[in-house]
N, C-alpha and C positions, 0 to 999 in steps of 0.2 A: 153438772154441778160446778166443775172447775171453770167452764166457760162463763157461767153466770157471775161467778166471783170476779173473774177478770173484767167482764163488761162493767160491773158496778165500780170497780177500781178506776177504770178509764173514765167513766162518767163523773166520778168525784174529782179526779185530777183535772178534768176539763173545767168543772165548775169552779175549783179553786183558782185555776189560771185566769178565768174570766173575771173573777172578783179582784184579782191582783192587778189587772191592767189599769183601771182608773187610778189606783193608788200610785202606781209607778209613773203614770203620765203627770199626775199632780206634782210630783217631786222634780220634774224636769224644769230647769231654769232657762228661760229664753236667752239666746245669745244677745249681747249688747249690740246696739245699732252701729252700722257703719256711718261715720260722720263725713258729710259732704259739705265743704265750704266753698261758696262762690264769691269771688271778689268782683264787684260789678259797680256800675254807675249809671244813673239816668242820663248823664251827659255823654255817654259812649254809644255811638251808632251801631256797633257790633254786639252790644250787650243784650238787647231784647230777646233774641233766640235763646241765649243762655239762661236768662231769667225764666222764660217759659219752660225750659228743660228742668230747671231747679224745681219749679212748681210740680212737674210730673214726678220727679224723684221723691218729693215730699209726700206724695200719696202712697208710695210703695212701702210695704212692711219692712222693718229692719233697716231703715235709713233715717238718720237725723240730718235734715237739710238746714243749712244756715246761710243766709244772704248777708254778706258784709259789704256795705256801700262805702267805697273809698271817696276821698275828697280831692285827689290831685287833678281831676279833670274839671273841677268847678270853675276854673279860671277861663274856660273856653266859651262861657256864655250862660251856663245854667248851673245853679247851685243845687245839688241833690239834697233834698230836705232830710234824708236819712243817712247822709255821710257822717262818719265818725272818725276822728283822728286815730283811734285805736285800730281801725280797720287797715289803714295803710301801714301802721307799725307792725301789725301781725303779718300782713302780706310780705313785708320786707324781711321779717324774721324767717319766714318760710323760704324766701328766696335765698338767703344766706345758708340756711340749713340744707336745702336741696341742691345747692351748687349752681344756682341760676345766675346769669349775667345781668338780668333785668326782671322787673315785674311788669305785668300787663293786665288788661281787662279784655274779655272776661276770662278769668282764671279759676279753675276748680282744683281744690286740694282734697285728696281722699285720705281720711284717717291720719292726716299729718305726715304721710309717707310717700305719696305720689301726687303728680299734678298734670294737668292738661288743659287745653282750650275748652272752656265751658260750653261753647256753642257747637261742639263737635262730639255728639254722643258716641260715635264710633271709636273715638279715642278714650272717652271716659268709661265706657262699658267694661273694657278689659281691666281697668283699675278697680272698678267696683267688684268684679268677679274675683280678682286676686285678693281683695280685702276680705271678702266673704270666706275665702278658702283658708286664710291664715288662722292659725290657732289663736283663740282669744285668751291671753294669759294674764289679763289684768285681774285685780282683786274684785271681790263683790262690791257693788256700788248701788246705793239707793238714795232717792230724793223724796222727801215727804213734806207736805204743807202742814204747818201748825199755826196756832193762833198768833204766835209771836213772829212768824216768818217761815223759814225753811229749815229742815233738819237733813243733813247729809251724813250718811254712814258709809265708810270705806273699810272693808275687811283687811285683815293682815295678809301679807304676801311678800314676795321677793322684789325688792326695788333695786334696780341696777344704777339708778340715779334719782334725785329728788323729782317728784312729779307735782305739777301745779294743779290745783283744784279750781276750775273755772266755772263760775255761775253765769248762765246766759239767759237774757230776757229776749223774747222773740214775738214779733207781730206776724200773724199768719199771712196777711195779704193787704196790699195797698194799691190804689189806683191814683195816679197823679197826672194831671194835664201839664205837659212840658211846654213852656212858652218860648224858650230860646235854646240856642245851642244846636248840636248835631241832630237831636231828635225833636226839634221844634214842630209843634202841631200834633205830635203823637201823644197817646195816653200810655204812660209807663205802668206796666202791670208787674208788681214786685211781690215775691213770695218769701216767707220765712225770714223777714227782715230783722236783723239783729239790732236791738235797741239799747242793750246794755251787755257788757262783757267784763266781768270782774273777777280778779283773783281773790279767793276767800280762804286759802290755806295751802299747805304743802304736805304731801304724803311721802314718807320715807320707809315704808314697809310695815310699821306697826298699825294696828287697827286705829281708826280715827273717826271721831264724831264731831260734827260742826253744826252750830246753830247760827243761822244767818238772818238778819232782819229782812223783812219783805221789801224794804226800800232798795235793797241791793240789786233787785231784778225788776226791769221795766218791760212790760209786754203782755201779750195774750197768753203766752206759754213760757215755761221755764225748763231749762235743761242744765245738766252738770257734766263737765268733761274732766277726765283725769289724764294729763298730758305730760310726758317726760320733758324736762327742761323747759317747759312753757310753750315751746314751738316744735317739739319733736314728735315722735309717734304717739298717737292717742291710745292709751291703754284700755279705756272703757268709757262708757257714757250712759246717762240715764235721763229720762224726760219726765216732766210732770205737766200733763196737758191742762189747759185752762178749763173753766167750768162749762163752757159752751161747746167744747170739742167732742 
């Protein structure tokens, strides 16, 4: 008799545990993506391998890949059609922040905290691993598409310094026939091309809601970054894929 009661109790406990698993799993919030920024140029002969590597990284879960095309190599014969003045400005800001004596292409910056040659996966992989292992201490962040544009919500948290809210417009892929310069005759294959990069607010620790016109982001996809001091460590990020992704 006692054995039957014990068996029934164990059976009921197992049943309740099984019912609880899906509810628990549903409450788990995915970790924000690791942000990988490649500074590249269609006029740079050493950049195509890094461009291809960025394309590979973009397919991996948990990574937000961004291709910033700089313009300071345009003078050597080929004007990169996706080069933006803000790309070189951002790269130089990283250079100062990370204590570098110069900037270069192809350069990858990981989560605003580490950098390496973008065409050397063996040097980038440890940086990605370290970024994944770091505690993600940023506030809750969400990006929604609305009729009037985008809505960004940032939860409350501890801010050691003001953090810039960057809205990013991204094109997934472009092919370009390069007619002059170091890559003359080649077809440039570019991934996650940043088409717009705009500061839309500042977070200082209190919960923040921002409504941003759709015109502030140009591209197939949209992302938002929360970054200390504009070019410091990236606290968190979120993406809003385009309709065909």
